[in-house]
N, C-alpha and C positions, 0 to 999 in steps of 0.2 A: 638272196633278196629278202626272203621272209624274215631272216634273222636281222638284217639291217633295218627293215621296216619296223620290226618288233622293238629293236633298240631305240629307234627314233620315237616310237609311240610311248615307250617308257620314259624317255627323257622329257618329252612334251608333257606327260602327265605329272612328272616330278616338278617341272617348272610351274605348271598350273597350280599344283597343290601348294608350292612355296609361295606363289603369288597370292593365292587365296589366304594362306596363313598370314603373310605380311599385311594384307588388307584387313584381315580380321583383327590382327594385333593393333593395327593403326586405328581401326574403329573403336576397339576397347580402350586404347589410350585416349582417343578423342572423347569418349564417353566419360572416362575418369577425369579428364581435364574439365569437361563441362560440369561434372558434379562438384569438382573443387571450386570452380568459379561460382556456382550457386551457393556453396557453403561460405565462401569468402564474401560474396555479396550480402548474404544474410548477416554475417558477423560485422561487416563494415557498415552496413546500413542501419542495423537494428539492435545490435548488442549495446546496451547502455554504457556510457563512460563511467558513471558514478552511482547508478542505482543498482542495488543488489539483484543479481539473477543467478540461478543455479547454473553450473557448467552445462548441464543437459537435463532434459525431461521436465516434468510438470511440477509447479509449485503454486500453492495458494496461501491461506492465512498465516500470518506470523504467530508463533507460539512460544511459550516458555521463556520469555525474555527476562534476563536478570543481569546485574553488573556485579563483578567480583574480581578483586586483585588486578585491576587495570584493564579488564576486558568486558566489553558489552557482548552478551550472548544473544543470538537470534536463532531460534528454532523455527521450523516452518513445515506446513503440510506439504508432503513430498511423495510423488510416485516415481520411483527410480526406474521403472520399466517402460514408461510411455510418456508422450508429451501431452496426454489428456488425463483427466482425473481418473484415479483407480484406487487400489488398496493403499490406504494412507500410512505413511511413516512420518517420523520427525527428522527432517534434514537439519543441518547445523552449520552455523557460520559465526565467526567472531570478529570483533573490531576493537581498536583502541580509541576510536573517535566517532563511531556511528556513521562514518562516511565511506571509507574503504573497508572491504570485507574479505575474509579468507574462509573459503568453504572447507569444512571438516567432514569426516565420515558420518554416516547416518547414526543418530543417537538412539532412536527407539523403533523397533520392528513390531509388526503384528504378532499376535499370539492366539492361544485358544479362546480368549475372551473377545477377540475381534481385532479390527484395524485400529490405528492410533489417531483418533480425531484431535481437535484442538484442545488446548489447556494452557497451563501456566507453570512457572517454576519459581521457587523462593530459596533464598539462602537462609538456612535454619541456624542463625547465629547462636542461639542458646541450646542447640541440639535437643529441642523439645520432643522431637520424633524418636530420639535414641538411635538414629541411623548413623551417627557420627562414629568415627574411630575412637579408640581408647585415649588418644591424645587430646580429646575434646575439640578437634577441628570441626568446623561447621559443614555439615552435609548440604548438598543441594537436593531439594525434594521437588520433583515434578508431579503435577496432578493433571490428568488427561482423561478424555472420554474413550472408553473401549466400546467400539461399535461393531456389532455383528449382525449381518443380515439374517432375518428369520427365513428359513428355507421355505421356498414356495410362495413367498410374498414379496412385496416391495417395502415392507417395514423392517426396522432395525431395532435390535435390543441394545440400548445404550446405558452403560453404567460408568461409574467414576473409579479410576484406578490411580495408584501412585507408584513412583519409582524413585530411587535415591542414587546419588553419585557422591563418591569421596575423592574424585579427581577433578573437581571444579567443573563438572558438567560434560566431560568428554565421553564417559561411559556410564551406563545406568544399570542398576539391579532392580528388578520389579519386586514389589512387596508380595510376600508369599500368601497374604490373606486378601488379595484383591478379589472382587471390587470392594472399595470402602464405602460406596453409596450405591444402592440399588433402587430401582423403581420399576414396577411391573405394569404401571398404568399409562405412562406417558410415552408417546411415539418419539417426540423430540425432547431430549433430556441431555444437554451437553455443554461443553466449552467452559469448564470451571476456571475462574480467575481468583487466585488466592492472594491475600495480602496480610500483613501484620497489623493488628489493632493494638497500638501501644497504650491507649487509654484504658483498655480493659484486659490487657495482658493475655491476648488470645489471637488465634488466626481467624480471619474472616474469609468467606468465599461467596461469590455470586455465580449463579448457574442459570443458563437459558433453559426454559421449560415451555416450549410451544409459544404461547402468547404472553408470557410473563417472565420475570426474573425471580429466582428463589435465593434467599439469603440463609447461610449456614455459619456455624461457629465450631471451633475445635481448639483443644489445648495441645494436641500432639500431632496433628495432620493425618491421624489414622481414624479416630472416632469423631464423627460429625453429627451435630445437632441442627435440625431445621429450625429457623427462626420465623420467617415470614415470606411473603411474596409481594411483588409490585408490578403494575403495568397493564393488567387486564382492562382493555377499553381505553387506555391512555396512550397518546402519541400515535405514531404510524403503525398500522397493522396490515399493510398490503401483502406481507409474507411472514414467514417464520422468524422469530427473534433468535439471534445468535450472538456469540462472541462478546459477552458483556465485560465491562471494567468498572471499578468502583473505587473512588479515592476522594480525599479532602484537598481542597485548594484554598489558599488565601485570596481574598478579593483585593486586587491591585490598589495600592494606596490607602488601605484601611487595615484595621486590626481584626476584621471579620473573616470568618472562614465558612465555606459551604461544601457540601458533598456533591460530587458529580458522578452520574451514572451514564456510561456509554452502552448503547444497544445497537448492534448491527442488524439490518433487516434486508431480506431478499425474497421476492421483489418488494417494491414499495418505496424506492428512493425518489427524491424530488424531481429527478430527470430521467427516471426509469431504471429498473433493475436494482442493483446493490447500492447500499449507502449506510451510513452510521449516524444515528440520531443521539441526542443527549438530553438529560434531565438534570435540573439543579434543585437542591433542597437540603433537608436536614435528616440526621440519623440519630435515633435515641439508643442505639445498641441492639435494637430488635427490628424496628420498622423504619423504612425510608419513606419520607413524605415530601412532596414537592413544595418549594417555596410558593406562598400564596400568589405573589405577583407573577412568578414564572408560570404557574398553573393557569392563571387567567390569560396571559399572553399566548400560551400554547393552545388553549382552546379557541382563541380568536384566529390564529394563523400559525400553523406548524412550520416554522422556518428555523428550527434548531437542529442543524446538521453540522457535523465537524468539517464537512467538505461537500459543496454542492456539485462538484464535477462528478462524472460518471465512473471515475477510476480511483477511488480510495475506499477500501472496504476492510472490515474486520480489524481495524486498528486498535492496538492495546499498548499499555505503558510498560516500561522496564521496572522491575522490582529491584530494591536495594540500590536504586540510583537516586541520589539526593542532589538538589540544586539549592543555591544560597537563598533564592527567593521563594522556595517552596513549590515551584512549578513542576510539572511532570514531563517526562520524555517519552515519546511514542513513535510508532511507525505503523504503516498500513500496507495492505496488498493493493498494488496498483493495477487493478483490472476490474471487470464486471462479469457476473455470471451469465449475462445475456450473450456474451460473445467470447469469453476467455478461452474456450477450447477450440476456437476457430481462427484466432489471430494469425497473420501470415509469418509466423516463425515456426520452424520445424525442429531445430536442435534443442531449443528450450522454450518454455512458455511461462511468461509472467515475470514481473519485477516487483520490488518493494518501492514505496514512496521514499522520499528523503526523510530522515529522522526529523521530528518536530518537537518544539517546546510548546507546551499547552499551559495557558494561564486563564484566569477568570477576572473579568472586569464588570463594573456596573456603570450604567449611564442612565439617561432619562427614560429609556425604554426597558430598563431592568438589567438582569444579569445576562452575560453572554460570554461564551468561550472565545478566546483568540489563540491562534496557533501560527507559528513561524518556523522557518528552517532553523535547526540548531546552529549556533554560532561557529561550530567547528568547520562548516563549509567555507568560511572566510579564509581559512588557512590555505586553501587551494587557489586563491585568487592570483592571477598573473597580470598580464597586460590590461591596462584600464584606458577607456575612452570616456570622457565626460563632455557633455554639451549643455549649453544654457541659453535660455531666452530664444527659442526657435518658434517663429510664427508658422503655424500649420494652417495654410489657406487651401491647400490641395494635398493630394497624396505626396508625402515627402519621405525620401529615403533617410533613415536614421543611421544605419550601419550595414556593412556587408561582410561576407566571409573573407575578403581580402585583408580585412583589418582584425576581425574577431571571428573565431570559429563558432558559429551559432549552434553547433551540435553539443557544445559544452560551455554554457555561459550563464552569468547571473546579471540581471538587469534591474535597476531601480529607477523610478521616475516620480515626478510630482507635477500636478497641474493645479494652479490656483485660480480663483474666480471662475468657477465652472460655469459654462454657458448652458442655461437650462433648456435651450432649444437644439442642442447638438448631441451627437454621439461621437465617441472617440474610439477609433478602430485601428488596432495594430494589425499588420499583416506580415506573416512569414511566407516567403515564396522562394521558388527555385526555377531553373530553366526548363524543367519538365512541365511547368504549368501548375504544379501543386501550390496550394495556399491554405494557410491556417489563419483564421480571423478570430480576434478576441479583443475585449475592451469593455466599455461602459456606455450604455444607452441612457442618457440623462432624462430623456422624455419619459421612458418607462421605468426609470430608477432601477435598472437591472444591469448586472454584469453578464457577459455572455462569452461562449466559445462556439465557433462554427467550424466544424471539421469536415463538412460535406465535400470539399474539394481538396482535402489534405493529402491525397495519395491513394493507397489501396483502401477502399471502403466497402467493396461489394461482398466481403466475406460474411457479412451479417446485416440483415435488414434493420437491426437495432443500433448499429454502430454510429451512423451519421445521418439518420433520417430526420432528426430534430436538432435545433439549436439549443445548447445547454444554457440555462439562465439561472441567475442567483439574485435575490433581492438585495439591494444595498440597505443596510440597517444604520450605518453611520450618518450623522447629520453634519459632519465636518464640511466646511466650504471648500476645502482642498481635497483633491483626489491623489492618493499616493499608492504606489504598488511595487511589489517585488516579483520578478519573473525568473523562474529557474527553467532552463532549457537543457534537455538531453537529446540524444538522437531520436527517441521515440516518445518523448513526454514533455508536457508543460505543466508547471505548478505555479498557480497565481495566488498571491497573497495581497489582497487589497485592504486599504484602511488599517494598516498595522496588523493584519492577520485576522480582522473581524469577519471578512468574507473570503473564503478559500475555494478555489476550483482546481481540480487535477484531472487531466485527461491524457490518453495515449493517442498516437497516430503513427502511420506507416507510409511516409513519403516515398516516391519512386526514386528520388535522389536527395541528398542532404539539402536542407534549407540554406539559402545563400544570402538572403537579404531580409532586413526588418525595416518596414516602413510604417508610417502613421498618417491617417487621413481623417478629416472631419466630415460630419454630415450636417448640412444646413448652414452652419456658421463656422467661421475661422476661430482659432483659439491660440493661446500661447502655451507652449510646453516649457515650463520653468527650468527643469533640470532633467537630464537622463544620463545615467552612468551605466556603462557596460563593462563587466569584468570577465576576462577569460578565466575559465576554470581548468586547471591543469592536473592531470592524473597519471601522467607517464613517469 
């Protein structure tokens, strides 16, 4: 009997163990399935359709951008081991049209001088550096900030280094005599932007130095001479100055040219946190001086920002990229340091803005930059819906996702005979109750974006606590606009690109409907055209 009982006990134990094992395996499979659902949900909801994102981990400022042999190169601040900021590398991506991108291996790694902060790259056509091969091919020379934390402090030793490439920017060799510029006095000394000064047959470089921009010159990209500085007490100084750019632009419709200086600042943006301001003036080869009218206007009211939205920072232009009309091509980081490390994506963090064409115009109020999406975006247009002469007396549906997928769309509209007592509010909405509001308040003469109910907003107190506003500077009686929609971003270009706002959002489900409503008075929507953007 004992033997039978013993055998029964053993069999019962085996069944119990197998049952537990099956249950354990089932639980593990369920957990794996849940993780896969979470990952799929993040990819489906938030991975942009056409804005560049790294496949994984952290990205911020665009770096080292140049065009050569049919490819636009985009390097970027990258931390390959985490989805938050850390030891910086230069990630790398290429494109033939600035719209669709292919990510390549990391281009620059940290070394004994420190991590690899922001900088620029140029195609050394004349091989002035001597880094080219014997066949006189043009090397690509990158200049970047080597940044090393001083042990036991919160300070960084920041110097400027160079590296060269003879395979069109795929791999780099660091210069054996780095750093090429040193400074033992400044805590913030970084982000060199290099360009060719054809008038004087030399290289020019602008460098952020705390509360000002320093100007340098070189004949060979190795030996640099300090020229002057600009900016102390001028413009916005709510935070440290960073990521400058400096170039000449023709004034639209004239034979005149002016120099434009970009300076990114964090914090201190017009709507909080990060933003990029600009200055317009003249350069005599040594010193940059603001145009007198621009200086006067700046002192009266500082509204000279390349983008009033909270999510366009550190934007710089491509080198060796020419346009027929002399305009510049640029791209920016589509986030804000107030919350960039807390946004609700885990696999990757951050995207770039759409590439933009930057021009300079003059009106009764003086000089002003205008920027618009590069025309290459039009090559991705698919299905089109156009409506005309719509009376907007109450909230009116314009289009829904059954007709056009609003997670990948381009919208243009025009309103003539603006009613001075009304506001014009577009609303993106979904069945989850999320809504993103944007438009124009004619009474206050402000454009606006309100993302307070746009979906996930509680990850940062700075994300949606205030409505973003931008002053309208155009005096045109008509209101025109271009809207670019992606899964998690909106880019607004009003009045032909004179007022621009870019912001990100994280809805709980894709937006399904676009509607338009008036405040106080009805109005007529002259035209609205919605284009599907296809990237499959």
